LUMSETOR-331677 format. One record per residue (C-alpha): residue number from 1; residue in one letter; x, z, y. Coordinates in pm, 1 decimal, decimal comma, padded with zeros to 6 digits. Layout:
<rs>
[r NUM; "a"; [X; Z; Y]]
...
</rs>
This chain:
<rs>
[r 1; "m"; [-01123,6; 02204,8; -02395,0]]
[r 2; "t"; [-01018,4; 02433,6; -02113,6]]
[r 3; "r"; [-01279,8; 02606,4; -01906,3]]
[r 4; "r"; [-01301,7; 02591,7; -01532,8]]
[r 5; "e"; [-01220,0; 02897,5; -01329,6]]
[r 6; "a"; [-01480,7; 03054,1; -01106,0]]
[r 7; "g"; [-01524,5; 02853,3; -00787,4]]
[r 8; "e"; [-01349,1; 02544,1; -00922,8]]
[r 9; "v"; [-01555,0; 02232,2; -00863,9]]
[r 10; "f"; [-01369,2; 01986,1; -01087,4]]
[r 11; "g"; [-01184,7; 02035,8; -01412,1]]
[r 12; "p"; [-00811,1; 01983,7; -01461,4]]
[r 13; "r"; [-00853,1; 01621,5; -01579,0]]
[r 14; "m"; [-01038,3; 01521,9; -01261,5]]
[r 15; "t"; [-00776,5; 01697,6; -01050,0]]
[r 16; "l"; [-00498,9; 01508,5; -01226,6]]
[r 17; "f"; [-00687,4; 01180,1; -01177,8]]
[r 18; "a"; [-00728,9; 01250,5; -00806,2]]
[r 19; "d"; [-00358,5; 01333,3; -00769,6]]
[r 20; "v"; [-00246,2; 01016,7; -00947,5]]
[r 21; "l"; [-00491,7; 00806,1; -00746,7]]
[r 22; "s"; [-00372,1; 00950,5; -00414,9]]
[r 23; "v"; [-00006,5; 00891,2; -00504,5]]
[r 24; "g"; [-00086,3; 00532,5; -00608,0]]
[r 25; "l"; [-00273,2; 00461,0; -00285,9]]
[r 26; "a"; [00004,0; 00614,8; -00075,1]]
[r 27; "t"; [00265,0; 00405,5; -00257,2]]
[r 28; "a"; [00063,3; 00086,8; -00209,2]]
[r 29; "a"; [00015,1; 00160,3; 00161,5]]
[r 30; "a"; [00385,8; 00232,2; 00206,6]]
[r 31; "c"; [00497,7; -00083,9; 00023,4]]
[r 32; "l"; [00256,5; -00325,2; 00190,6]]
[r 33; "p"; [00470,7; -00379,0; 00502,8]]
[r 34; "l"; [00780,9; -00433,9; 00289,2]]
[r 35; "v"; [00603,9; -00711,9; 00100,6]]
[r 36; "t"; [00442,4; -00885,1; 00398,3]]
[r 37; "v"; [00721,8; -00871,6; 00660,3]]
[r 38; "p"; [00947,7; -01140,7; 00505,0]]
[r 39; "a"; [00659,5; -01384,6; 00461,2]]
[r 40; "a"; [00532,5; -01323,9; 00813,9]]
[r 41; "l"; [00881,6; -01361,6; 00959,2]]
[r 42; "s"; [00948,9; -01690,5; 00780,6]]
[r 43; "t"; [00610,1; -01827,0; 00887,0]]
[r 44; "a"; [00671,8; -01725,9; 01247,7]]
[r 45; "c"; [01015,1; -01894,5; 01241,9]]
[r 46; "a"; [00864,5; -02215,9; 01104,5]]
[r 47; "v"; [00593,9; -02214,9; 01369,9]]
[r 48; "l"; [00842,9; -02152,0; 01648,9]]
[r 49; "r"; [01070,1; -02429,6; 01521,7]]
[r 50; "g"; [00778,1; -02670,5; 01534,1]]
[r 51; "a"; [00677,3; -02556,2; 01884,7]]
[r 52; "g"; [01012,0; -02649,5; 02043,6]]
[r 53; "p"; [01087,9; -02961,8; 02247,6]]
[r 54; "a"; [01017,2; -03289,4; 02072,0]]
[r 55; "g"; [01380,0; -03405,0; 02082,1]]
[r 56; "s"; [01537,5; -03110,1; 01899,1]]
</rs>
């Protein structure tokens, strides 16, 4: 097992875990709008179609 350098709080495994976790969270946050926009747009269109005049 590798030793920590002087002044290093976490070992290399914890640093790698933190890096992978931050990349995963950033990817999830960036993809969330791409996933929700089509569903929100189709729902809004359906609501607006239903809110029109009764004869159309």
